[in-house]
C-alpha positions in Angstrom: 116.3 70.2 96.6 115.7 72.8 94.2 115.6 76.4 95.3 113.3 79.0 93.5 115.1 82.2 93.0 112.8 85.4 93.5 114.8 88.5 92.3 112.8 91.7 93.4 115.8 94.0 92.8 114.5 97.6 92.1 111.2 96.7 93.5 110.0 99.3 96.2 107.6 98.8 99.3 105.4 97.2 99.4 106.1 95.1 96.2 108.9 92.8 97.7 106.6 91.5 100.4 103.7 91.2 98.2 105.6 89.2 95.4 107.1 87.1 98.0 103.8 86.2 99.7 102.4 85.0 96.0 105.6 83.1 95.4 105.2 81.3 98.9 101.7 80.5 98.1 102.8 78.5 94.9 105.4 76.3 96.7 104.8 73.0 98.7 105.7 72.2 102.3 109.4 72.0 102.6 110.3 73.8 99.4 112.6 76.8 99.5 112.5 80.2 98.2 115.4 82.5 97.8 114.2 86.3 97.9 116.9 88.9 96.7 115.9 92.5 97.4 117.5 96.1 97.2 114.6 97.8 99.2 116.0 98.4 102.8 112.6 98.0 104.1 112.4 94.4 103.2 114.7 93.8 106.1 111.5 94.4 108.1 109.0 93.5 105.9 109.9 90.1 104.9 110.5 88.8 108.5 107.1 90.2 109.5 105.3 88.2 106.6 107.4 84.9 107.6 105.9 85.3 111.1 102.2 85.7 109.8 102.5 83.0 107.1 104.1 80.2 109.6 107.1 79.8 107.3 110.9 79.9 108.4 113.7 82.1 107.5 116.7 79.7 107.0 118.9 82.5 106.6 119.3 86.2 105.9 122.1 88.4 105.0 123.2 91.3 103.0 125.1 90.8 99.8 126.3 93.1 97.1 123.7 96.0 97.9 121.0 93.3 98.1 119.4 91.7 101.0 119.2 87.9 100.4 116.6 85.8 102.4 116.3 81.8 102.1 113.0 80.8 103.3 111.3 77.4 103.8 107.8 76.8 103.1 106.0 75.4 106.2 103.2 73.2 106.5 100.5 75.9 107.2 99.6 79.1 108.7 100.4 79.3 112.4 97.5 78.6 115.1 95.7 81.8 116.0 
């Protein structure tokens, strides 16, 4: 399965989370998105976004001055 790469290096809050949300809307269920960020607040903001959207973080780690998230698109939003 192909992974879509979203490089948000250099973007500051709130752009990483807004661009991640937009990218996830364009994916089908089960597709994966790799997000790379340099903004330290993304470590909080992106997991919060994923809880809201019902998608899943498969992995999260820090690379060379980057936060890297691998996200799987879920089937839909969680029940309220």
